[in-house]
N, C-alpha and C positions, 0 to 999 in steps of 0.2 A: 537895452542892457544885455538881454539874452543873445541878441545878433552879434554884438561885440564879442561876448565870450565864445560864441560858436566860431567866429572868424579867428579868434586867437587859437582855439584848439586846431582848427584846420591849418593854420600856419605852422603850429608846432609839429604837426604830422608831416607837412610838406617839407619842412626844414630838415627833419631827421627821419624821413621815409626809409632811408637805407638801413637804419637800425632795426627797424620792424621787419624789413625784408630779410636781413641776414639772420635774425633770431628765428624767424619762421622757417627758412631754409634749413638751418642747423637742426631744429626740432623734427621736421619732417624726415631729414636725412638719418638722424639718430633713430627714429621710429622705424624707417625702412630697413636699416641695418639690423635692428633688434628683432623685427617681425620676420624678415626673410633668412636671417643667417644665425640668429640666437635660438628663437623659439622653435621647438620641435613641433611638426604637425600632428594633430591627434585626429584620428578616424573613428567613425561611429558606425556601427551596423545593428539593425533591428530585426526582431523576430516577434510574431504575434501568436498568442495561445488563447484558445477558448477554454473557459472554465465554468462548469455548471452541472445542474442535475440532468439526468436522462429525460428528455421530452416524453418518451413513450410512457414512462412510469409516473410522470407528474401531470400529464395532460396539458403541456404547453408551458410557456414561460410567463409567469406572473410579474407584474410592475414591482411588487415588494421583493421578488427574488433578485430583480436588477439593482434595486437600492441596496440590499444587502451585499450584492457583488461589489458595489462601489465602496462600501464600508470595509469590505474584506481586503481591498487593494493594499491598505497599510499592512495587513498581515502578510500578503504575498510579497510586498517589498522587502520586509525584514526577512522573510524566508530566502529570498533570492540572494540577499547580502549576508546571509548566515555563513558561519565558518563551515558548516556541514556542506553546503552547496559549493562554496569556493574551494575547499579542499578536494572534493570529488572531481570538480572541473579541472583543476590543476593536475591531479593524478591522472586522469583519462587523457588529457592532452599532453602530458609530459612537459609541462611548462617549467623551465629551469629559471632560478633566480626570482621565483614568485611564491608568494604565501597569501594566506587569506587576508591578511591586513592590506596587502597591495591590491589584491583582487577585488575587494568590496567597493572602493571608490570607482572602479571601472564599470560597475553595473548600476542600472536604474530601471525602475518599473513604473509604467504610466497606464492608467486605464482610458479605454475609449468611451466617450460619453454615452450614457444610457445603453451599454451593451456589456456583455460578459467577456469581452476580449480585453486582454491586457497585452501591453507591448514591453518586451524586454530589450534593452539597449545595452551594448558593450562598447567601450572605447579603448583604443590602443594606438600606439604610434605606428603599428604595422596594420594595413588594411586587411590582409588575409588573416592575421590573428585576431583582429576584431571580429570578424565574421565566424571564425572557429569558436571563439569564446561565446558568442551569442548563441550559436546553435547548441553547443555542449551544455551550456547553462539551462537552455530551454528543455533539453532532453532530461537533464538531471532534476530540474524542477518538476517536470511532468511526473516523474516516478515518485518523488518525494512528497508532493502535495496530495497525491492520492493516499500515500501511507500514513502521513502525519495528520492531514485535515479531513481525510475520509471523503474526499471529493469524488463523485461518481464518474464524472465525464470531464476529461481533460484532453484536448486535441491541439496539436501544433498547426496553426493555419498557414503561416508564411514563414518559409526558411529565411535565414539571414543571407544577405548579399555582399559581396565585396564592395566597400565603398569607393567611389571614383575620386572625390575631393574631400579634403580634411574639413572638419567643423571648426577647428581652431588651428592657428590664430586667424582671426578676421583682419587681413592685412589691409584692406580698404578702410575699414573702420578705424584701425590703428593710425592710419596715415591722416585720416580726416581729423581725429582727435588732436594729434600732434599739430596739425596746421592751426586749429582753433587755438590750442594752448600757446603756440608760438606767437600768434597774432595778439593774444591778450597780454602776454609777457612783454612783447615789443611795445605795445602801446603803453603799458604801465611803466616801462623803463623810460620811454620818451617823456612821459608826464613828470616822473621824478626828476629826470635831468632838468627839465624846464623849471620845475618848481624851486630847485636849489640853485639855479643859475641866476645870479644878481648882477651880472655884467651889464654895462650899458653899450648897446650895439646900434641903436637907431634913435632918431629924435623922439620917436614915441615912447621909448623906454624912459627918456628923461622926464617926459611929462607924467608918465605912469608911476615911476618909483620916486622921483624927487619932487613932483608936483610944482615944477618951475617951467615957465615958458621958454620956448627955444627962440632966441633972437636971430641967430644965423648959423650957417654951417660952412666949414671950410673943406672943399673938395680935395681929394687926393690926386695929385698931378703925377704923371710918370716921369721917371728921371731922364 
């Protein structure tokens, strides 16, 4: 019984393969147009900062200090995204049509595991501006974290670099997803068409739908 059902499914796909192909091509083409011509590229630039106590005055870095640094990352993240940091960055870079509400989503802070290093990332549609924002935020953050959180030692380790390629959109991934969705929709449409198609086309259809034996068939002769 399973073999018969599998054969029926294969016959449905073989009979209307062009439906699946057309829908898949349309889906991939639409995704390509949207990814290449509609979505704007977004670039990301990163800079890293060391935050901690002076080793000379503390006799080295204790493991508890590292754990405390991990817990403080949330504080650093909120400080980087604060209106204070954003407004100072916008002011010093003379960014037009930019405010703190637009600047905050462009910034992110991540910690490097088991270290006192944090990474500040800035995104923008312009790669040079992404670099400039990352560097300036790091400079402003360095000054303000000492003033606000009384951190003794803050050093910028890596300056930001101009990104070469955008991080978004992921065009290959978009095309792959569109192809999979196109295939799924195509197969689904074919199955729906076959499910609601109750016309008789072959002797097997008579036996299947009417449960009647086929005594004979009349061939079609050319005129």
